[in-house]
PADODREN-283275 format. One record per residue: residue number from 1; residue in one letter; z, x, y of N, C-alpha, C in turn. Coordinates in nm, 4 decimals. Each point is the difference from the previous one (the first is absolute). Layout:
BEGIN
{atom NUM, 'a', {Z, X, Y}, {Z, X, Y}, {Z, X, Y}} ...
***
This chain:
BEGIN
{atom 1, 'm', {0.7208, 11.6563, -13.1286}, {-0.1266, 0.0229, 0.0630}, {-0.0017, -0.0544, 0.1422}} {atom 2, 't', {0.0623, -0.1157, 0.0219}, {0.0041, -0.0573, 0.1332}, {0.0832, 0.0870, 0.0930}} {atom 3, 'g', {0.1114, 0.0492, -0.0452}, {0.0859, 0.0839, 0.0832}, {-0.0675, 0.1302, 0.0368}} {atom 4, 'e', {-0.0767, 0.0555, -0.0942}, {-0.0705, 0.1245, 0.0277}, {-0.1104, -0.0203, 0.1046}} {atom 5, 'r', {-0.0701, -0.1147, -0.0073}, {-0.1048, -0.0284, 0.0966}, {0.0583, -0.0176, 0.1407}} {atom 6, 'c', {0.1109, -0.0688, 0.0127}, {0.0647, -0.0200, 0.1300}, {0.0447, 0.1321, 0.0587}} {atom 7, 'r', {0.0527, 0.0863, -0.0838}, {0.0480, 0.1280, 0.0480}, {-0.1178, 0.0846, 0.0509}} {atom 8, 'n', {-0.1141, -0.0010, -0.0652}, {-0.1173, 0.0754, 0.0454}, {-0.0531, -0.0549, 0.1322}} {atom 9, 'e', {-0.0032, -0.1333, 0.0181}, {-0.0449, -0.0592, 0.1257}, {0.0951, 0.0346, 0.1134}} {atom 10, 'y', {0.1304, 0.0042, -0.0322}, {0.0997, 0.0342, 0.1007}, {-0.0177, 0.1452, 0.0436}} {atom 11, 'm', {-0.0335, 0.0863, -0.0934}, {-0.0146, 0.1415, 0.0295}, {-0.1241, 0.0260, 0.0871}} {atom 12, 'r', {-0.1025, -0.0882, -0.0069}, {-0.1216, 0.0208, 0.0763}, {0.0113, -0.0511, 0.1436}} {atom 13, 'a', {0.0897, -0.0835, 0.0321}, {0.0122, -0.0583, 0.1334}, {0.0781, 0.0933, 0.0931}} {atom 14, 'f', {-0.0300, -0.0112, 0.1329}, {0.0737, 0.0770, 0.1002}, {0.1247, -0.0770, 0.0402}} {atom 15, 't', {0.1040, 0.0741, 0.0300}, {0.1215, -0.0656, 0.0480}, {-0.0136, -0.0225, 0.1504}} {atom 16, 'f', {0.0846, -0.0820, 0.0526}, {-0.0002, -0.0294, 0.1431}, {0.0248, 0.1275, 0.0807}} {atom 17, 'l', {0.0896, 0.0844, -0.0443}, {0.0300, 0.1244, 0.0713}, {-0.1197, 0.0945, 0.0012}} {atom 18, 'e', {-0.0727, 0.0067, -0.1107}, {-0.1181, 0.0858, -0.0034}, {-0.1064, -0.0495, 0.0986}} {atom 19, 'l', {-0.0211, -0.1308, 0.0039}, {-0.0955, -0.0568, 0.0950}, {0.0430, 0.0268, 0.1441}} {atom 20, 'm', {0.1279, -0.0149, 0.0279}, {0.0503, 0.0256, 0.1351}, {-0.0162, 0.1474, 0.0379}} {atom 21, 'a', {0.0218, 0.0906, -0.0951}, {-0.0161, 0.1429, 0.0271}, {-0.1460, 0.0325, 0.0332}} {atom 22, 'v', {-0.0938, -0.0582, -0.0757}, {-0.1423, 0.0228, 0.0266}, {-0.0372, -0.0550, 0.1372}} {atom 23, 'm', {0.0482, -0.1187, 0.0340}, {-0.0294, -0.0587, 0.1307}, {0.0580, 0.0846, 0.1130}} {atom 24, 'l', {0.1184, 0.0559, -0.0204}, {0.0617, 0.0861, 0.1003}, {-0.0840, 0.1261, 0.0217}} {atom 25, 'i', {-0.0476, 0.0603, -0.1075}, {-0.0830, 0.1203, 0.0113}, {-0.1300, -0.0315, 0.0735}} {atom 26, 'i', {-0.0630, -0.1120, -0.0335}, {-0.1236, -0.0397, 0.0674}, {0.0254, -0.0246, 0.1485}} {atom 27, 's', {0.1117, -0.0621, 0.0332}, {0.0339, -0.0261, 0.1407}, {0.0202, 0.1297, 0.0775}} {atom 28, 'i', {0.0663, 0.0950, -0.0605}, {0.0237, 0.1290, 0.0658}, {-0.1324, 0.0725, 0.0234}} {atom 29, 'l', {-0.0878, -0.0010, -0.1001}, {-0.1308, 0.0636, 0.0158}, {-0.0825, -0.0683, 0.1092}} {atom 30, 'a', {0.0027, -0.1320, 0.0029}, {-0.0746, -0.0744, 0.1022}, {0.0542, 0.0311, 0.1395}} {atom 31, 'a', {0.1317, 0.0087, 0.0121}, {0.0610, 0.0304, 0.1298}, {-0.0395, 0.1397, 0.0479}} {atom 32, 'a', {-0.0233, 0.0913, -0.0929}, {-0.0399, 0.1351, 0.0377}, {-0.1496, 0.0088, 0.0313}} {atom 33, 'i', {-0.0812, -0.0796, -0.0693}, {-0.1454, 0.0101, 0.0140}, {-0.0532, -0.0759, 0.1212}} {atom 34, 'f', {0.0513, -0.1194, 0.0299}, {-0.0566, -0.0821, 0.1069}, {0.0037, 0.0662, 0.1375}} {atom 35, 'p', {0.1093, 0.0635, 0.0418}, {-0.0044, 0.0667, 0.1315}, {-0.1034, 0.1130, 0.0054}} {atom 36, 'a', {-0.0133, 0.0730, -0.1098}, {-0.0994, 0.1077, -0.0035}, {-0.1411, -0.0574, 0.0073}} {atom 37, 'a', {-0.0240, -0.1102, -0.0693}, {-0.1317, -0.0641, 0.0037}, {-0.0294, -0.0527, 0.1400}} {atom 38, 'r', {0.1003, -0.0526, 0.0665}, {-0.0183, -0.0509, 0.1368}, {-0.0343, 0.1142, 0.0960}} {atom 39, 'r', {0.0683, 0.1135, -0.0168}, {-0.0292, 0.1178, 0.0828}, {-0.1430, 0.0493, -0.0238}} {atom 40, 'l', {-0.0415, 0.0017, -0.1267}, {-0.1363, 0.0422, -0.0317}, {-0.1022, -0.0927, 0.0645}} {atom 41, 'r', {0.0279, -0.1295, -0.0035}, {-0.0920, -0.0972, 0.0606}, {-0.0069, 0.0213, 0.1513}} {atom 42, 'q', {0.1150, 0.0200, 0.0663}, {0.0008, 0.0237, 0.1446}, {-0.0752, 0.1288, 0.0351}} {atom 43, 'n', {0.0191, 0.1036, -0.0821}, {-0.0723, 0.1256, 0.0249}, {-0.1505, -0.0189, -0.0157}} {atom 44, 'a', {-0.0405, -0.0794, -0.0990}, {-0.1427, -0.0272, -0.0202}, {-0.0572, -0.0784, 0.1180}} {atom 45, 'l', {0.0754, -0.0969, 0.0515}, {-0.0464, -0.0777, 0.1151}, {-0.0107, 0.0882, 0.1242}} {atom 46, 'r', {0.0958, 0.0905, 0.0185}, {-0.0050, 0.0913, 0.1143}, {-0.1200, 0.0943, -0.0113}} {atom 47, 'a', {-0.0277, 0.0472, -0.1215}, {-0.1155, 0.0879, -0.0208}, {-0.1300, -0.0749, 0.0285}} {atom 48, 'r', {-0.0064, -0.1255, -0.0437}, {-0.1194, -0.0815, 0.0269}, {-0.0185, -0.0199, 0.1504}} {atom 49, 'a', {0.1082, -0.0330, 0.0697}, {-0.0077, -0.0210, 0.1449}, {-0.0419, 0.1281, 0.0716}} {atom 50, 's', {0.0523, 0.1121, -0.0427}, {-0.0351, 0.1281, 0.0611}, {-0.1486, 0.0307, -0.0208}} {atom 51, 's', {-0.0488, -0.0253, -0.1195}, {-0.1412, 0.0235, -0.0306}, {-0.0911, -0.0933, 0.0799}} {atom 52, 'e', {0.0355, -0.1282, 0.0054}, {-0.0807, -0.0958, 0.0753}, {0.0000, 0.0312, 0.1497}} {atom 53, 'a', {0.1156, 0.0393, 0.0527}, {0.0084, 0.0350, 0.1423}, {-0.0869, 0.1216, 0.0303}} {atom 54, 'a', {0.0023, 0.0992, -0.0883}, {-0.0828, 0.1193, 0.0199}, {-0.1486, -0.0358, -0.0056}} {atom 55, 'c', {-0.0376, -0.0868, -0.0932}, {-0.1411, -0.0428, -0.0098}, {-0.0439, -0.0743, 0.1255}} {atom 56, 'l', {0.0858, -0.0877, 0.0508}, {-0.0345, -0.0756, 0.1207}, {-0.0111, 0.0926, 0.1211}} {atom 57, 'a', {0.0907, 0.0968, 0.0114}, {-0.0067, 0.0958, 0.1110}, {-0.1294, 0.0815, -0.0084}} {atom 58, 'q', {-0.0365, 0.0436, -0.1200}, {-0.1249, 0.0748, -0.0181}, {-0.1217, -0.0856, 0.0339}} {atom 59, 'a', {0.0036, -0.1284, -0.0386}, {-0.1119, -0.0906, 0.0286}, {-0.0164, -0.0206, 0.1505}} {atom 60, 'i', {0.1114, -0.0146, 0.0705}, {-0.0058, -0.0174, 0.1459}, {-0.0580, 0.1254, 0.0657}} {atom 61, 's', {0.0442, 0.1164, -0.0462}, {-0.0504, 0.1262, 0.0542}, {-0.1491, 0.0175, -0.0325}} {atom 62, 'a', {-0.0403, -0.0358, -0.1212}, {-0.1412, 0.0104, -0.0394}, {-0.0869, -0.0942, 0.0830}} {atom 63, 'y', {0.0520, -0.1180, 0.0303}, {-0.0720, -0.0953, 0.0854}, {-0.0262, 0.0644, 0.1363}} {atom 64, 'r', {0.1016, 0.0609, 0.0550}, {-0.0120, 0.0654, 0.1321}, {-0.1030, 0.1125, -0.0047}} {atom 65, 'l', {0.0050, 0.0816, -0.1058}, {-0.0951, 0.1107, -0.0114}, {-0.1431, -0.0501, -0.0182}} {atom 66, 's', {-0.0156, -0.1083, -0.0732}, {-0.1336, -0.0521, -0.0281}, {-0.0609, -0.0772, 0.1169}} {atom 67, 'l', {0.0806, -0.0837, 0.0649}, {-0.0534, -0.0886, 0.1035}, {0.0326, 0.0434, 0.1433}} {atom 68, 'g', {0.0895, 0.0967, 0.0142}, {0.0324, 0.0497, 0.1337}, {0.1019, -0.0825, 0.0768}} {atom 69, 'v', {0.0476, -0.1076, -0.0580}, {0.1042, -0.0833, 0.0620}, {0.1024, -0.0353, -0.1071}} {atom 70, 'w', {0.1167, -0.0394, 0.0463}, {0.1027, -0.0474, -0.0930}, {-0.0303, -0.1439, -0.0402}} {atom 71, 'p', {0.0400, -0.0390, -0.1195}, {-0.0129, -0.1426, -0.0321}, {0.0916, -0.0778, 0.0940}} {atom 72, 'c', {-0.0493, -0.1014, 0.0624}, {0.0783, -0.0817, 0.0948}, {0.0499, 0.0821, 0.1178}} {atom 73, 'q', {-0.0789, 0.0918, 0.0488}, {0.0413, 0.0851, 0.1118}, {0.0289, -0.0846, 0.1227}} {atom 74, 't', {0.1118, 0.0306, 0.0661}, {0.0417, -0.0773, 0.1172}, {-0.0403, 0.0664, 0.1312}} {atom 75, 'q', {-0.0522, 0.1218, -0.0067}, {-0.0396, 0.0763, 0.1193}, {0.1192, 0.0329, 0.0882}} {atom 76, 'n', {0.1173, 0.0037, -0.0573}, {0.1194, 0.0359, 0.0765}, {0.0126, 0.1508, 0.0096}} {atom 77, 'a', {0.0774, 0.0424, 0.0949}, {0.0310, 0.1419, 0.0129}, {0.1255, 0.0342, -0.0798}} {atom 78, 'v', {0.0529, -0.0984, -0.0725}, {0.1184, 0.0217, -0.0831}, {-0.0329, -0.0424, -0.1427}} {atom 79, 'd', {0.0776, 0.0510, -0.0941}, {-0.0198, -0.0353, -0.1402}, {0.0323, -0.1474, -0.0220}} {atom 80, 't', {-0.0704, -0.0604, -0.0931}, {0.0191, -0.1411, -0.0300}, {0.0487, -0.0151, -0.1430}} {atom 81, 't', {0.1059, -0.0793, -0.0190}, {0.0497, -0.0310, -0.1338}, {-0.0335, -0.1442, -0.0318}} {atom 82, 'w', {-0.0626, -0.0219, -0.1133}, {-0.0330, -0.1347, -0.0469}, {0.1030, -0.0401, -0.1042}} {atom 83, 't', {0.0762, -0.1050, 0.0285}, {0.1020, -0.0453, -0.0950}, {-0.0591, -0.0903, -0.1072}} {atom 84, 't', {-0.1151, -0.0564, 0.0258}, {-0.0765, -0.0686, -0.1041}, {-0.1338, 0.0716, -0.0077}} {atom 85, 'n', {-0.0475, 0.0224, -0.1204}, {-0.1181, 0.0847, -0.0127}, {-0.1269, -0.0759, -0.0370}} {atom 86, 'a', {-0.0016, -0.1323, 0.0141}, {-0.1180, -0.0787, -0.0384}, {-0.1238, 0.0422, 0.0792}} {atom 87, 'h', {0.0153, 0.0250, 0.1307}, {-0.1142, 0.0411, 0.0825}, {-0.0531, 0.1364, -0.0450}} {atom 88, 'i', {0.0912, 0.0885, -0.0322}, {-0.0410, 0.1335, -0.0447}, {-0.0720, -0.0094, -0.1338}} {atom 89, 'm', {0.0548, -0.0785, -0.0931}, {-0.0631, -0.0153, -0.1311}, {-0.1391, -0.0616, 0.0145}} {atom 90, 'r', {-0.0120, -0.0968, 0.0890}, {-0.1304, -0.0624, 0.0235}, {-0.0989, 0.1034, 0.0542}} {atom 91, 'a', {0.0460, 0.0837, 0.0923}, {-0.0880, 0.1036, 0.0563}, {-0.0386, 0.1029, -0.1066}} {atom 92, 'l', {0.0936, 0.0363, -0.0865}, {-0.0299, 0.0980, -0.1044}, {-0.1001, -0.0544, -0.1017}} {atom 93, 'c', {0.0078, -0.1293, -0.0274}, {-0.0871, -0.0613, -0.1015}, {-0.1312, -0.0514, 0.0568}} {atom 94, 'd', {0.0002, -0.0427, 0.1266}, {-0.1191, -0.0605, 0.0596}, {-0.0363, 0.0756, 0.1273}} {atom 95, 'n', {-0.0485, 0.1223, -0.0175}, {-0.0341, 0.0825, 0.1154}, {-0.1513, 0.0033, 0.0185}} {atom 96, 'p', {-0.0480, 0.0448, 0.1159}, {-0.1443, -0.0027, 0.0292}, {-0.0858, 0.0768, -0.1008}} {atom 97, 'r', {0.0535, 0.1060, -0.0569}, {-0.0778, 0.0802, -0.0952}, {0.0157, -0.0476, -0.1445}} {atom 98, 'k', {0.0835, -0.0986, -0.0215}, {0.0254, -0.0557, -0.1340}, {0.0542, 0.1056, -0.0968}} {atom 99, 'e', {0.0738, 0.0958, 0.0549}, {0.0628, 0.1022, -0.0835}, {0.1298, -0.0553, -0.0567}} {atom 100, 'v', {0.0323, 0.0418, -0.1205}, {0.1270, -0.0398, -0.0612}, {0.0984, 0.1147, 0.0234}} {atom 101, 'f', {0.0990, -0.0249, 0.0811}, {0.0988, 0.1033, 0.0304}, {0.1215, -0.0082, -0.0912}} {atom 102, 'm', {0.0252, -0.1195, -0.0533}, {0.1162, -0.0179, -0.0875}, {-0.0200, -0.1242, -0.0846}} {atom 103, 'e', {0.0290, 0.0136, -0.1273}, {-0.0026, -0.1156, -0.0889}, {0.1445, -0.0376, -0.0279}} {atom 104, 't', {0.0308, -0.1271, 0.0163}, {0.1371, -0.0456, -0.0223}, {0.0020, -0.1024, -0.1116}} {atom 105, 'p', {0.1050, 0.0043, -0.0824}, {0.0116, -0.1030, -0.1031}, {0.0265, -0.1358, 0.0635}} {atom 106, 'a', {-0.0593, -0.1036, -0.0570}, {0.0150, -0.1352, 0.0560}, {0.1456, -0.0439, 0.0025}} {atom 107, 'c', {0.0806, 0.0489, -0.0949}, {0.1403, -0.0419, -0.0047}, {0.0802, 0.0556, 0.1169}} {atom 108, 's', {-0.0508, 0.1022, 0.0682}, {0.0711, 0.0587, 0.1135}, {-0.0401, -0.0625, 0.1323}} {atom 109, 'q', {-0.0879, -0.0987, -0.0039}, {-0.0469, -0.0600, 0.1239}, {0.0446, -0.1449, 0.0101}} {atom 110, 'a', {0.0438, -0.0376, 0.1172}, {0.0357, -0.1396, 0.0285}, {-0.0487, -0.0299, 0.1404}} {atom 111, 'g', {-0.0897, -0.0928, 0.0126}, {-0.0524, -0.0333, 0.1322}, {-0.0731, 0.1154, 0.0644}} {atom 112, 'g', {-0.0594, 0.0877, -0.0808}, {-0.0725, 0.1146, 0.0534}, {0.0868, 0.1201, 0.0288}} {atom 113, 'e', {0.1303, -0.0124, -0.0186}, {0.0907, 0.1124, 0.0251}, {0.0222, 0.0799, -0.1271}} {atom 114, 'f', {0.0187, 0.1287, 0.0163}, {0.0322, 0.0885, -0.1110}, {0.1520, 0.0091, -0.0053}} {atom 115, 'l', {0.0598, -0.0486, -0.1078}, {0.1453, -0.0096, -0.0111}, {0.0569, 0.1116, -0.0856}} {atom 116, 'd', {0.1215, 0.0418, 0.0356}, {0.0695, 0.0987, -0.0810}, {0.0588, -0.0688, -0.1242}} {atom 117, 'p', {0.0575, 0.0752, -0.0930}, {0.0533, -0.0609, -0.1223}, {0.1109, -0.1027, 0.0237}} {atom 118, 'w', {0.0593, -0.0016, 0.1188}, {0.1084, -0.0940, 0.0296}, {-0.0498, -0.1199, 0.0794}} {atom 119, 'g', {-0.1326, -0.0116, 0.0152}, {-0.0598, -0.1177, 0.0623}, {-0.0082, 0.0030, 0.1517}} {atom 120, 'r', {0.0253, 0.1168, 0.0606}, {-0.0112, 0.0116, 0.1454}, {-0.1266, 0.0785, 0.0358}} {atom 121, 's', {-0.0541, -0.0303, 0.1148}, {-0.1216, 0.0667, 0.0461}, {0.0293, 0.1466, 0.0331}} {atom 122, 'y', {-0.0916, 0.0875, -0.0375}, {0.0123, 0.1397, 0.0413}, {-0.0178, 0.0083, 0.1514}} {atom 123, 'l', {0.0766, 0.0859, 0.0639}, {-0.0166, 0.0293, 0.1424}, {-0.1064, 0.1090, 0.0116}} {atom 124, 'a', {-0.0857, -0.0110, 0.0971}, {-0.1032, 0.1022, 0.0194}, {-0.0045, 0.0383, 0.1473}} {atom 125, 'a', {-0.0083, 0.1296, 0.0256}, {-0.0070, 0.0491, 0.1384}, {-0.1079, 0.1061, 0.0098}} {atom 126, 'm', {-0.0635, 0.0038, 0.1170}, {-0.1084, 0.0944, 0.0240}, {0.0278, 0.0816, 0.1255}} {atom 127, 'd', {-0.0400, 0.1245, -0.0049}, {0.0207, 0.0921, 0.1117}, {-0.1089, -0.0218, 0.1049}} {atom 128, 'e', {0.0135, -0.1070, 0.0766}, {-0.1037, -0.0350, 0.0979}, {0.0000, 0.0921, 0.1217}} {atom 129, 'n', {0.1113, 0.0695, 0.0261}, {0.0004, 0.0919, 0.1141}, {-0.0360, 0.1428, -0.0418}} {atom 130, 'a', {-0.0340, 0.0207, -0.1271}, {-0.0507, 0.1275, -0.0528}, {0.0903, 0.1200, 0.0267}} {atom 131, 'd', {0.1314, -0.0201, -0.0096}, {0.0920, 0.1122, 0.0187}, {0.0463, 0.0614, -0.1327}} {atom 132, 'g', {-0.0516, -0.0495, -0.1132}, {0.0365, 0.0548, -0.1301}, {0.1294, -0.0548, -0.0565}} {atom 133, 'v', {0.0618, -0.0932, 0.0716}, {0.1245, -0.0621, -0.0452}, {-0.0165, -0.1515, 0.0083}} {atom 134, 'v', {0.0345, -0.0661, -0.1083}, {-0.0093, -0.1460, -0.0041}, {0.1392, -0.0576, 0.0212}} {atom 135, 'a', {0.0122, -0.0881, 0.0969}, {0.1277, -0.0676, 0.0256}, {-0.0004, -0.1325, -0.0762}} {atom 136, 'l', {0.0844, -0.0067, -0.1031}, {0.0131, -0.1224, -0.0797}, {0.1179, -0.0778, 0.0554}} {atom 137, 'q', {-0.0248, -0.1180, 0.0525}, {0.1072, -0.0816, 0.0572}, {-0.0195, -0.1447, -0.0419}} {atom 138, 'a', {0.1037, -0.0578, -0.0607}, {-0.0075, -0.1403, -0.0427}, {0.1406, -0.0552, -0.0143}} {atom 139, 's', {0.0085, -0.1317, -0.0079}, {0.1295, -0.0642, -0.0242}, {-0.0188, -0.1095, -0.1042}} {atom 140, 'l', {0.1070, -0.0256, -0.0744}, {0.0007, -0.1029, -0.1034}, {0.1382, -0.0628, -0.0016}} {atom 141, 's', {0.0085, -0.1242, 0.0378}, {0.1278, -0.0732, 0.0001}, {0.1094, 0.0767, 0.0730}} {atom 142, 'g', {-0.0330, 0.0561, 0.1146}, {0.0989, 0.0722, 0.0793}, {0.0166, 0.1456, -0.0393}} {atom 143, 'l', {-0.0623, 0.0446, -0.1085}, {0.0075, 0.1397, -0.0424}, {-0.1142, 0.0771, 0.0652}} {atom 144, 'm', {0.0270, 0.1218, 0.0431}, {-0.1017, 0.0810, 0.0673}, {-0.0530, 0.1092, -0.0923}} {atom 145, 'f', {-0.1265, 0.0291, 0.0145}, {-0.0661, 0.1075, -0.0732}, {-0.0687, 0.0850, 0.1057}} {atom 146, 'c', {0.0576, 0.1125, 0.0358}, {-0.0564, 0.0882, 0.1023}, {0.0001, 0.1425, -0.0528}} {atom 147, 't', {-0.1175, 0.0572, -0.0126}, {-0.0093, 0.1386, -0.0429}, {-0.1329, 0.0582, 0.0451}} {atom 148, 'n', {-0.0032, 0.1297, 0.0166}, {-0.1232, 0.0707, 0.0334}, {-0.0445, 0.0787, -0.1221}} {atom 149, 'v', {-0.1301, -0.0070, -0.0290}, {-0.0555, 0.0644, -0.1185}, {-0.1191, 0.0851, 0.0421}} {atom 150, 'r', {-0.0087, 0.1222, -0.0507}, {-0.1158, 0.0847, 0.0295}, {-0.1207, -0.0524, -0.0760}} {atom 151, 'g', {-0.1138, -0.0049, 0.0685}, {-0.1234, -0.0451, -0.0632}, {-0.0773, -0.0913, 0.0925}} {atom 152, 's', {-0.1090, -0.0548, -0.0536}, {-0.0828, -0.0892, 0.0807}, {0.0259, -0.1465, -0.0323}} {atom 153, 'a', {0.0469, -0.0272, -0.1216}, {0.0314, -0.1373, -0.0406}, {0.1248, 0.0031, -0.0865}} {atom 154, 'a', {0.0822, -0.1011, 0.0141}, {0.1221, -0.0090, -0.0802}, {0.0162, -0.1423, -0.0507}} {atom 155, 'v', {0.0506, -0.0106, -0.1217}, {0.0260, -0.1296, -0.0624}, {0.1407, 0.0054, -0.0560}} {atom 156, 'a', {0.0724, -0.1108, 0.0164}, {0.1386, -0.0026, -0.0458}, {0.0327, -0.1321, -0.0671}} {atom 157, 's', {0.1017, 0.0062, -0.0844}, {0.0543, -0.1186, -0.0651}, {0.1491, -0.0037, 0.0309}} {atom 158, 'w', {0.0521, -0.1207, 0.0173}, {0.1436, -0.0146, 0.0235}, {0.0789, 0.0372, -0.1249}} {atom 159, 'g', {-0.0634, 0.0042, -0.1148}, {0.0676, 0.0337, -0.1245}, {0.0731, -0.1189, -0.0586}} {atom 160, 'p', {0.0775, 0.0233, -0.1065}, {0.0678, -0.1109, -0.0672}, {0.1094, -0.0645, 0.0843}} {atom 161, 'd', {0.0613, 0.0787, 0.0889}, {0.1090, -0.0515, 0.0833}, {-0.0278, 0.0367, 0.1457}} {atom 162, 'p', {-0.0540, -0.0934, 0.0789}, {-0.0352, 0.0321, 0.1390}, {0.1173, 0.0493, 0.0842}} {atom 163, 's', {0.1227, -0.0352, -0.0373}, {0.1152, 0.0414, 0.0800}, {0.0396, 0.1455, -0.0260}} {atom 164, 'd', {-0.0564, 0.0635, -0.1026}, {0.0332, 0.1382, -0.0328}, {-0.1159, 0.0920, 0.0394}} {atom 165, 'p', {0.0132, 0.0736, 0.1107}, {-0.1094, 0.0864, 0.0454}, {-0.0403, 0.1063, -0.1025}} {atom 166, 'r', {0.0914, 0.0393, -0.0884}, {-0.0319, 0.1018, -0.1006}, {-0.0987, -0.0512, -0.1050}} {atom 167, 'm', {-0.0131, -0.1314, -0.0137}, {-0.0872, -0.0590, -0.1012}, {-0.1424, -0.0225, 0.0513}} {atom 168, 'r', {-0.0248, 0.0285, 0.1267}, {-0.1325, -0.0231, 0.0580}, {-0.0988, 0.1057, -0.0492}} {atom 169, 'i', {-0.1250, -0.0407, -0.0096}, {-0.1044, 0.0869, -0.0536}, {-0.1042, 0.0223, 0.1095}} {atom 170, 'i', {-0.0326, 0.1263, 0.0262}, {-0.0957, 0.0335, 0.1063}, {-0.1041, 0.0966, -0.0559}} {atom 171, 'a', {-0.1259, -0.0272, 0.0299}, {-0.1092, 0.0899, -0.0389}, {-0.0904, 0.0191, 0.1211}} {atom 172, 's', {-0.0589, 0.1184, 0.0101}, {-0.0906, 0.0249, 0.1128}, {-0.1256, 0.0704, -0.0489}} {atom 173, 'a', {-0.1014, -0.0052, 0.0833}, {-0.1263, 0.0680, -0.0291}, {-0.0312, 0.0938, 0.1157}} {atom 174, 'p', {-0.0577, 0.1151, -0.0306}, {-0.0325, 0.0957, 0.1068}, {-0.1085, -0.0499, 0.0921}} 
***
């Protein structure tokens, strides 16, 4: 009876090789899934940044249509790019008519600035010379961001990697 009980317990246990095989399979699956999950997360962050930039560009354009001036208008004959948007956000939220042009989640704001998913301030530019083209020009740690966008207002994000121009996100409003 004792020998039979030991044999049944032995038959129910996993061998070291079986455990190693299961761990190997789990490792292979994890190695295949994690890069795909990371790509999905980056795509979701890019989509969020694109949506937020478009909303901010629309809010800036709506401010201009409603009040007749740009938020933080400089009265220049050239387009102005704001590399920090705290002044613009303040103007959008605290304007003379008390209109709400854009609602932002509190988690996206730091010091009054509207931040992209990577923690950098959105760039905002306005067509102050009224030529229908917005000149977006900014620099970050020696990197340049120079592009012309059709529309009255443009908002951009440096994206996940500021050194890669292909990763930058730009939205404009008519």
